[in-house]
N, C-alpha and C positions, 0 to 999 in steps of 0.2 A: 878637719873635714866637717864634723858635726856643727862646729861653730859657724863655718862658712855657709852651710845649708840653712841654718837657723836665720842668719842675717838676710838671706835671699828671700825668705818667705814674707808674704804680705801680712803685716800685723795691724792693718787698719781696723778700728773698732767696728764690731757688728758684722764683719765679712765672714767669719766662720759660720754664723747663724744662717746667713743667706745661702751659703754653699750647701749646708745640711738640708735646708728646705727644698732647694732645687733637686738634690739627690733623692729626697723622699718622694717628690712629685714624679720624677722619672721612674723610680721604682714602682710606684703605684700604677702608672700608665702601662709599664711592661707587664705587671701582674694582670691587669685587665685584658690586655691583648692575649696573654696566655690562657686566661680563663675563657675568652671568647673562642679561641681555637679548640680548646678541649671540651667546650660545652656540646652536649648532644642535641642535635636539632630535633624540633618537634615534628610530628607527622604532617601537620599542615604546611610547615616550612619546606619539608622534603617534597611534598606534593606540588607545591607552588614552583619549586626549582625544576622539577621534572616537567611540569606543564609548560613553563616558559621555554625550557630547552627544546621541547617538541614543537611548540608553536613557532620558534625562530628558525627551525630547520625545514627545508622544503620536502615535499613528498618524493619518495624514491620509487624505483621500479618494483620494490618488494610490496608496495601498497597495492592491493587488488583493485581498488577503485581507480587509482591512477593508471594502472596497467590496462584496464578496460578502456579508459579514455584515450590512451595512446593507440590502442588497436583501432579506434574509430577515427583516428587522424588528428587527435589533439596533440599540441606541442607545448612545452613548458613556457609559461609567460604569455600564452595566447588567451584571448577572451573566449568564453563559452559561446555556443550557438553556431548555427550553420554559417551565418554571415559575420560572426564575431561581435554581436551586439550584447552579449551577456557580460557577466562580471569576470574580472581577472583575479582578484584576491578572494580567498575563501571567506565565508560568512564568519564574522568575529564571534567569539564566545563571550557570553555575559555570565561571569562567575559570581555566584551569590555567596557573600562572605558573612552576612549578618546572621543573627540568631532568630529573626522573625520568621513566622510561618509563611507558607505559600499564599499569595493573594494579599499579603499585608500592604505591599506597596500600592497595589491597585485600590485597596480600601482607603489608604491614606490620600491617594490622588483624588478619589471620588469625594471624600470629605472636604478636601480643599476646594474642589469645584463647587460643591454645594454651599460652602461658606461664601465663596465669591458670588455665587448666584443670589444668595440671600442678601448680601451687601448691595448688589445691583438692584434688587427689588426694593430694598429700603430707600435707595437713592431715587428710584423711579416714583415710589409713593410720596416721598418728600417733595419731589418736583411737581407731581400732580396736586398735592396739597397747596403748594405755593401758587400754582396757576389758578386753582379754584379760589383761593383767597384774593388773588388779584382780580379775577372776574367778578367776585362778589363786591369788591371795593368799587370797581367801575360801575356796576349796576346800582349800588347805593348812591354813588356820586351822580349818576345820570338821573335817578329818581329824585334826588335832592334838588337838582337843577330844575327838573320838570315841576316839582312842587313849588319852588320859588317862583317860577314863571306863572303857575296857576294862582299863587297868592297875589302876584302883581296884577294879573287880569281880574281877580276878584276885587281888589281895592279899586281898580279902574271902574269896574261895573258898579260898585257901591257908590263911588263918587258921582257917576252919571245918573244912577237911580235917585240919589238924594236931590240933585239939581232938577231933574225932570219931575219928581214928585212935588217939589216946592213950587215949580212953575204951575202946577195944577192945584195949588193951595192944599196940598196934603201935608199936614203937620206931623203926623205920626206914621212911621213906615209900617208896611204890612207885617214885616218881621223885624225884630230889633237888629238883626245882622244885615238887613238890606242896605242900611246906611253905614257910613264910616262912624266909628266910635269916637266921641270927643276925647281930646288929649288929656283934659283935666276933669276928673270926676271925684265925687266923695267916695269914701270907703264903702259906705252902705250901698251906693249905686253899683260899685264894682262887684260887691258880693252878690247882688241881685242878678247882675248880668252873667256872672260866673255860673250861678245856679241855672239860669236860663240856657246858657250855652251847653251845659252838661245835659240838660233835658232834651235839647234838640239832637245832640250827638251826631252832627253831620260833618262829613269830611270836606276839605277845601274843594275838591272836584264836584261833589254833590251840590254844595252851595253855589258854585259857579254855574253849574247847569241850571239850577232852579232860578237863579237871579237873571241869567241870560234869557230864559224863556219868559220871565215876567216883563223884562224890558221890551221884548219883541211883541208881546201880546198887549201890554198896557200902553206903551208909549211908541210902538212901532220903531224901536231903536235897535240898531245892530251894533253891539260893542266892538265887533271885529272890523266893521267898516267905519265906525265912528260917525254914522249918518242916521238922522231921524227922518223916516219916510212918512208920507201923508196918511196912508192907511195900510191895512193888511195886504190888500191886493198890490199896492205899490211895493211893499216890502218883499212879497213873494216873487214878484216879476223882475224887480231891479236889483235885489240883493244878490251878490255873487254866490252866496251859499246860505243854506237854511240851518246850518249847525256849525259849531266850532270846528269840527273835524274837516268840514268842507273848506272853511277859510284857511285852515292850516295846510 
């Protein structure tokens, strides 16, 4: 009998080790379940179980508040209010389980709102700075265009002044900058002219205003009209404008 029982057993290598491991795992699980059943619940766990049990059960006639509502005509499952516009379910409880003090959540919420507001203010300030930079760029670009236009009008006036002066046999301009500067000059002449320009220290608009007035008074010429008049009376009566602003 013992020989027959031995021959029926599975003698594959490694099988007894697997069986012992399974038995150990099952034993450990059973021990955990037993410990869980025998473990004494904490006060918080017991309070939570009692609270959940009470919240899941409906109010009975033993509740004084519910009994008063029934005397006033309230029925279970009916909404509150004379016309039934009130709530049906009780106001839910907000159980505080954390260790933080009262008002901590409000403080945390307020700090988050302040952080968000500071971030929005930074974005607004950055947007304003970008807009101001764009406006300044447009102003500089516009001023540069106006300056280039005035420089072109000044060169036009210098060219006209040189031609009109030479027609009157004037060999030397009243001011050096009244005429166009020659393209090729000696270094010494260039240094002298630079010193002279720094001494005058006039802007392009000021030079244009002075030269325009000289052409009108001396040659009765309007740079804006491109016309030479006979005299001052003809200039004042027939010229569309008496200043650059009028022509523009």
